[in-house]
N, C-alpha and C positions, 0 to 999 in steps of 0.2 A: 571622158567620162566622170561626172560630180557622183560622188556616194558616200555614206557615212560609213566609217568603217565601224564594225561592233567591236571587234579587238584590232586596233591600228600596229600591233608589232609580233613578230615571230621568232624563233630560234628554228633553225631547220639544221638537224644533225645528219650528217651527209658522208657515205663512203665513195671515193672517187671513182671506182669501178664498176659500183651499180647503176643498173640501166634506171631502174625506178627513182633513185632520189635523184638523177639526173631530171629526169622528166620532171617532178615534183621541185625541185630548183628552179628549172625554165618557167614552170607555171606562177611562183611565186614573184620571179622576176619581172613576168608579164602583169602581175599585180601591183607589183611595186610602178611600173609604169602608168598603170591605168587609173591608178586611185592613190599612190602615196603610202603604200603601207611599208612599214620599215621592217626589213626583213636582215638577221643576222644568221650567218652559216657558219656550223661548228663542224670540226674533225669528227666523225666516229670510224670504226673498223668493222667491217661486216664479218671480217676473218675472227675477230673476237666473238661477235655474238654467235657466232657457231662453232665455238673450240667446244668440244666435249660431246657435240652433238654427231647422232649418226647419220650421215650422208651418202647419197648416190655418189657413184665415182666421180661423173663428170662434174658434179656440184661441189664436192670434195678439192678437185684439182682447180676449179673458180675459186674458191677460198683461198687455196695455197699462193695461187697467183696475186690474190687482190692483197695480200701483205705488203707486197713492194711497193704500189703507189701508195698505199697509206704510210707507210714508213717514210716515205720521202716527203709526204704533205707535213708528216710531224715535225720532221728535222728542218722544214723549212719556218713552221710556225716555231721553233726555238732558237732561229737565227735573227741576226739584224734584218731580216725581209719579211720577217711574220705579215706585214702589212699587205704583202702580195698573195696572202694565202686564197681569197676570192679571185682572185686573176688566176691562180696555179689550177682551181678547180675548173673555171669557166675553159683554160686553153687545153688542159690535158682532157677533159671530158667531149668538147667538141670535137676534138681528132677522136676520140674513141667511140662516143655514142652518135654521133651525126655522120663522120666522114668514115669511120668502120677501122680505124686503125687499132688491131688488136694488138701488135706490139709493144708491150707496154713501157720495154726498155728503150726502145726508138722514140717512144713517145715521150716519154720523161726526160732525155737526152735534148727532143725539139722543145719541149716546154718549158725547161730551165734556160735555155738558151734564149727564147723568145721572150721571158721574163728579164733578162741581164743577169741574173743570179749566178753563182758559181756551181760550173757544171760537177763538183764533186760530191753536192748534195745528192746525185744520183746514188753514189754510194751506199746511202742509209737504206738503199733497197734490200739490202743483203744482208742486213744489220740487225738482228734480233734484240740487240740492246734498246730498240725503239719501241719496242712491244707493250712495255711496262706502260709507258707514256699514252699509247694508244687505249690499252685496258682501262687507264682511268680516264680518257675522253668517253671512252664509250659507256663507263658506268655514269658517268654523268648525263649521258642520254637515257641511261635504260632505267635508272634508280626509280623515278617516279611510274614507272611501268611493273615494278617490282621485277627488276632485271630480265623480262619479257619484251618483245619485238624485235624487228628487224631494222631496216634501214629504207625510207628515210624514219626519222622520229621527229616531229613535232613538240615544242613547247609552247602552247598557246595560252596566256593569262597564268593560273596556276595550275592547268592541267598538261599531261602531256599523252601523245597518241603516236601509235605506229601509223605510217601513213599519211597523207591519202595515196593508194598504191594507184598510179593511174597510168594508162597505157599510150595515151597521146597527151600531150601540151595543149589545154584549153586556152584560147585566146580572147581578146577584146572582153566586151561584155560577160562572156561565158566563165571567163577566168576570174574574174570581182564576184559573180555571183556563188561560183564554189567557193573562193574564200569568206563571203558572206555566210555560207551554209555552215562550213567548217568552224569557224569563229562563234556563230551561233549554238552548233552542238557543243564547244568548249566551254561556253559559260553556261551550260544547262547541267547544273549539277549532279542530275539523275543519269545524264547519259553516258553509256558506256561502251557498247561497241556496235557497228555496222559493217557487215560484210555481203559481198556479191561476187557472181563470178566474174572471170577474167577473161579478157580478150587477148590472148597471148601474142598478138600483132602490134609489136613496139612500132610507135611512130615519134622518134627522139628530138626530132626538129620541130 
């Protein structure tokens, strides 16, 4: 499909365990294929976003577990293998969000092995010294939003937005049309927010 991109580049801030971030990243990958959009994927932490917030018990447990893959990602980014970050996100995320592997320790071990990087990086999962780095990375994502928002966060042109939050991955022309809409909103100075009801039936593949 030939199209003229309104904004040809985007930075996506993503948490490895967040299914909504995975869907948004997969949508952007589809737009990359269809139109030539340039996407830069950066690490952020949902656990950092929710620090200090009152959470339901199940979501508090989810956030506590989400520290571990994010810490390993931070350790990878600080290692000589930082160029494999997007591959890490893709491999870990496909096992978790598409194949349904919820054992993060097993997934991390399999992912590091598949990427051919030292297995010792998995030790970062239990090392809270990486949390300061995660806070800095998350701050870079949220500062333009007055430190508000969850994951994913997109930086488009000189704007930042939480979302779009999608429950399925748009494909083909539909993916490009959504990007055109998002980038049009991003370049409209008076645009602030749009929100609707959410279909909770996630389709992550």
